[in-house]
Structure formats: structure tokens, C-alpha cells
C-alpha positions, 0 to 999 in steps of 0.5 A: 186323881189330881194328887196322884198326877202331881205326885208323878210329876214331882217324882219325875222332877226330883229324878231329873234334878238328881240326875243333873246333880250326879253328873259332874260338870266337865272342867275345861282347860285352855293350853294356849290355842287349844282346849282340853277337858283331860285334867291329867293332860292339862296339868302336865301341860300347865294349862289354865282352867276355864270358868264361866258359861258354856263352851262351844268348840268348832273343829277346823278344817284339815289340810289335805297333803298331796300323795307322795310322788314316785322317785321317777317317772315311768318311761314313755311307751313307743306308742305314746311317743308316736302319737305325739303325747309326750310326758312332762320332762321329756323332749320331743323331736324338732319336726314335731315341735315345728308342727306344733309351732306352725299350728300355734301360728295358724291359730294366732293368725286366725285370732288376729284377723278376727280381732282386726275385723272386730276393730274395724266394726267397732271403729265404724260404729264409733264414728269418731266419737259420734255414733248414730243414735238408736231408738231410746237414745233420742229421748234419753241422752245419758243412754247415748253417752253410756253407749259411746263410753262402752264403745270407747272401752271396747275399742281400747280392750280390743286394741289390747287384745290385738297387741297381745296377739301380735306379741305372741306371734313375734315370740313365735317368730323369734323362737325359730 
């Protein structure tokens, strides 16, 4: 029985070795930054054969191109023009633009009021660089210093926000 099993294993090992021997090793050629295993293509391009161990080829990603655009955009329907949704490149009438500008101005003025109120709160809490110490800050002075620095940075950010909103408002005013 042992001899029969050993004979079977020997036959399987010989068959596996024979299968590997019958497979011709694939030759890989390097053509600049590309690789190929087609000998005819490699010879035509003048590629160099690669010798050595195993090769791993990782496919790169493909660049997606946007679909081609139509030659001209379709005209807006009267219903779309009446609802106020204009397509890109189309002009809108001056009364609609004035309404949009007024809406933008109202939004910016509201944002400016919020930012100024926040600035007043921050300045009050900052107390000229000496805010009141909170619970754990009485024992840990570094926490107090960190909070003072955060308040100072928040004040600077809020001032920059206010300046930006004022610039936008002045642009709306200048556009009139």
C-alpha cells in the first residue's frame, strides 16, 4: 500500500513537472515606457527583451473625456424665461437683475449685522486681552492663555469677514 501511494505521488509530481516544462516561458519586451509579450510587435518597434524574475504589470487609470458639447444651446422656452431661470449666456432684463441685486444686498446686510454682533460679543469676552478666568483655568494658567489666543484669533477672523462683506456690499453699490 505504501509503495502504491508513493508511486501515485511520484507520477503526479512527474506530470506537474512535465506540464511546467511544456509551457514555454513568456518573453517580455520593454518598449520605452510600455511592455509587451508580442515578439512580432517588439521586433517591429525595436524593443529590448527583459531578463530576470517575475514581472508585475499594474494597469493605469484611464482619462475620462467629457462628452462632446452641442454646437449651440437650445433656446429658452417662454415658461423658463418667465420663471426666472435663465440659461448660461442669455441676458436677463434689467428689472430682474435689480431684484436679484436687491436680494443679494439684503442677504449681505443681514450677514454683516450678524458678524458685527458676533464681533461685539467677542470683544466683550476678550475684555482688552484680560478675559475672566473660567473654572479649570484658575488652576491651569496655560489653558487660560490658550483661550485668550483663540479669542484673539477669532476676533481677527471675524474682522476679516466683516471687511469682506463690506467689500461685497460696495461692489453691489458701485455696480448700480
